[in-house]
N, C-alpha and C positions, 0 to 999 in steps of 0.2 A: 821819318820820311816827310818830304815837303808836300804841300798841297798840290803842286804841279806834278808830282810823281804818283799821285793816287790813281787807281784804276776805276773809272766810272763806266757803268753799263746801264742801259735803260731796259727794264723788264716789264713785260705785259703781265698784269695780275688783276683778276676780278674786274675787268673792264676799264682799267686805267693803266697808264704808263708811268712807272716810278723810276727815277734816276737813283742809282745805288752805287756806293763804293763796294766793290766785291774783290776780295783779295784773300790769299792764303789757301792752304790745302788741309783737308781733314773734315771732321764733323762740322755741321753748320751751326752758327750762332747768328741771330738777327738782333740788331740793336735798334731800339725804338725811342725816338726823341719826343719832346713835348713842345710847349709854347713858351716864348717865341724863339724857337730853335730851328734846326735842320740837322742833317747828318753830322755837321761840324761839331756838335756838342760832344761827340765821342772821339775827338781827334787824339786824345791821350790814351785811349784804351785799345785802339785798333792794332797797333804794332805789338803790344804785349800779348794780345790774344792770338795773333798770328804766330808769334814766337812759341806760344804754348801748344800750338798744333791745330788751331781752329781755322775753318774757312769763315770769313767774316762778311756779312751782308749788312750794310748800313744805308737804309733808304732815306731820301727826302720823302716824307710821308705825304699822302694825298693832301693837296692844298698848299704844300710847302716847297720853297726853293725852286728847283728846276724840274720838279715832277708835275704831273697834270693836276689842275685845279678845277674840278667840275663846278658848274655855276650855282647850283641850288643848295639851300640849306639841307634838304632831305638827302643829299648825296653824302652826308658825313655822319650817318648813324653808326652806332657801335658795331653792328654786325658787318657792315661793309668795311669799316676800318680794320676789324679783325680778319676778315676774309682777304684783305689786301696782303696782310703779313703772311698768312698761311699759303697764299698763292705764290709768294716769292720763293718759298721753299720748293714748291712744285715746279716752278719755272727753272730752278737750279738743279732739279733732279734728285731732291732729298725727300725721304719719307719721314724723317725726324729732324728736330732742331731744338736748340736751346734759345732762351730769350734773355736779353738785358734791357730793362725798361725804366723809364724816368718820366715823371710829370704826367702829361696826357698819354705819353707812351706807356706809362704804368697803368693808368686807368683803363686803357684799352688792352694792354698786354696781359693783365690778370685775366681778362675775359677771353683772350686768345687761348690761354692755358686751360680754361674751363670749356670752351667751345670745341677745342681740338685736343682732348686729353691723351689720345693715342699718338699724337704727333709731337707735342712739346715734351722735352726730356727734363728740363730744369729751368729755373727762373732766378735771375738776379734782379730784384726789385729795388728801386731807389726813390726816395722822397714821398711818393704817394702810396699808402698801403691799400690793400684790397678791402672793400666794404660794399654794402648795399644800402647805404643811407643817404643817397642823393635826393634831396627834397626838391621837387620842381619849383617850389616857392622861393628857393634861394636865387632863382633867376629873375626875380621881380624886385624892383627897388622898393615897392610897397612893404615887402617883408622886412627890409633893413631900415626903413624909416629915413631919417636924415643922414644915416651913416652910409657913405659910399661903399658899394661892393662891385668889383669889376665884372663878375659874372652877369649881374643884372644889367650893367651898362652895356656889355656886349650883346645881350639877348634882346634888349628893348630899344637899341639904337642901331639897327641894321643900316649900314651905309655910313651913318655919321661916325660911328666908332672907328671904322676903317679910315675915313677921311682924317679924323683927328690924329691917328697914329702915323698916317702917311704924309702929314704936313712936313715933318722933318724925321725921316726914317732913322737917321743916325742918332739923333737925340732920343727918339722913342726907344730904340733897342738898348742904348747905353743906360738910360734911366731905369727901364724895367729890369735889366739884368742886375744892376747894382742894388736896386730896391729890394730884390728877393735874396740877396747874398748876405754873407756874414759881415760885409763892409757897408751895409746900409746905414744911412745917417739917422738922425733923430726922426721918429715917426711924425707924420703930418696930422693935424686935427682934420679928420675927414668929414666932419659935420658940414653938410650943405654942399660938398664938392660934387660937381656934375660930370667931370671928365677924368679919364684915368691918369694922365700925366699931372694934372692938378692935385690929385690925391696921393701922389708918390713923393717920397723924400727927395730933396734936391741932391743929385749926385755930386760927388767930389770933382774937383777940377782935374785931378790926375786919375789915370786908369788904375784899377786894382791890380794886384800882383798876378792874378789869374787871367787877365785879358790884355792883349797887346793891340796896338793900332792895326796890325795886320788882321788880327782876329775880328775886330770890329768892322774893318773894311769888308771882310768876307761875308759877315752877317748882312751888312748893308746891301751887298751885291745880290744875295739870295732873296732878300725882301723887296728889292727893286724889281726882281724878276717875278715874284709871286704876288706881291702885295700882301695885305693882312687878311683879306676876306676868308680865304680857305681855312686858316687857323682859327679864326673867330667862329666859323661855322661849326667847328667841333663843339664849342661851348653852347651854341644855339640848339644842339640836340640833347643837352642835359635833361630837359623836361621829360623826354621819352627814353632816356638811357636804360632805366630799369625795366620799364614795360616792354621794351624790345627784347629783353633777355629774361623774361619772366620764368622760363624753365630752369634758370640757374639758381633761383632762390633756394637757399639751404644747402647748395652743393659746396663742397670744400675743394680747395686747390690741392690736388693729389701729388703733384710733382715736388721733388726736392727744391727748396727755395731758401734764399737768404734775403734780408732786408737791410739796406744801408741808407742813412740819412745824416744830415748835419744838425748839430745841436741848435743852430739858429735858423733852421729852415722854417719859413712862415707856415708851411703846411702842418708842422707840429702844433702850432697854435690852433689851426683850423680843426685838427683831429683830436686835440687834447693829448697829443703824444701817443695815442693808442695805435697799435699795429694790427690788432685784430687777429691774434694768434688762433682764435677759435675757428677762423675760416680756413685753416691749413691742416693738412695731414702730416706734413714733413717740413715744417719751418725750422731750419737748422740753426739759424742765428739771427739776432737783431742787433745791429751795430749803429750806435750813435757816435759820430765823430765830433769831438769838441771843437767848436769854432766856426766851421763852414755854415753857410746858409743853404739855399736851394740847389746850388750848382756843385754838389759835393765832389763830383768826378773832375771838376775843374779847380775847385778851391783847395782840395786835399787829395791831389792826384795819387801820390805815392801810397798813402794809406788805403784809399779806395781800391787801387789796383792790387794791392796785397790781398785784401779781402776777396776780391773777385777771383783772382787766380788760385787762391787757396781752396775756394769752394769748387771752382770749375775743373780743377785737375782730375777729379774723379770721373769726369765725363768725356775726356778726350780719348 
């Protein structure tokens, strides 16, 4: 199905209006994107899920794309981000739903499963495993010394970070996407770097196989609409991410789940390749696809979809 054929609806949830792709009939599955993305991350998964018998809801999440972007950093705490997702199910008339989650969508999505255990039926997690090891110090450049770390850049440069990325939205989105992918060039010496794009590998002249000019055009249109502030405000709440969900410490994710990642995903370096099986009661498989980086559902669509549909067939 083409972009023009997608069915968009705006739903009220938890005090915000989120624009969503809503299609199909059957049990509900909600797909959660991360940064710097929007609903369009899941463009290759929507139709296979519909064909399997799901009703699919894919929001531009709070602060992204054509959804509302509240102005204050405090508007992007984990409890609100999780309540947004649960509220979408309520708005659509469902008592239960499955989740498919990636990047920041995974970081929040695992918490949706924990905060709403009687509502979430199953979870397909990608790239970012569940854990409770987010050190607030990671959001300070002092912790990293002369080594640039983008979390600290976003948290300590409110306004300036957005302005940097918005100088050339197309260049920013292309550079960041390729830098996190399996097609990233040679790493840059990040010693002394002060801004994100300066610390990223120079992207190739040609688009990678998993991105077309039309894809990039769509991302640019979404970020021209929203700007970067909403998405960066998710990072600015990392220092209180765990303290806001203190009651979840020690709790395990009870729902059936699988985890999918690319062998070259930079998150694997950040986590040491650990998935944290000890945090799950029913983690049915861990799948590392050889070759892709961070965007496994784009870089290895066929294999990712095969794993997704094989797991989800028991829940339709």
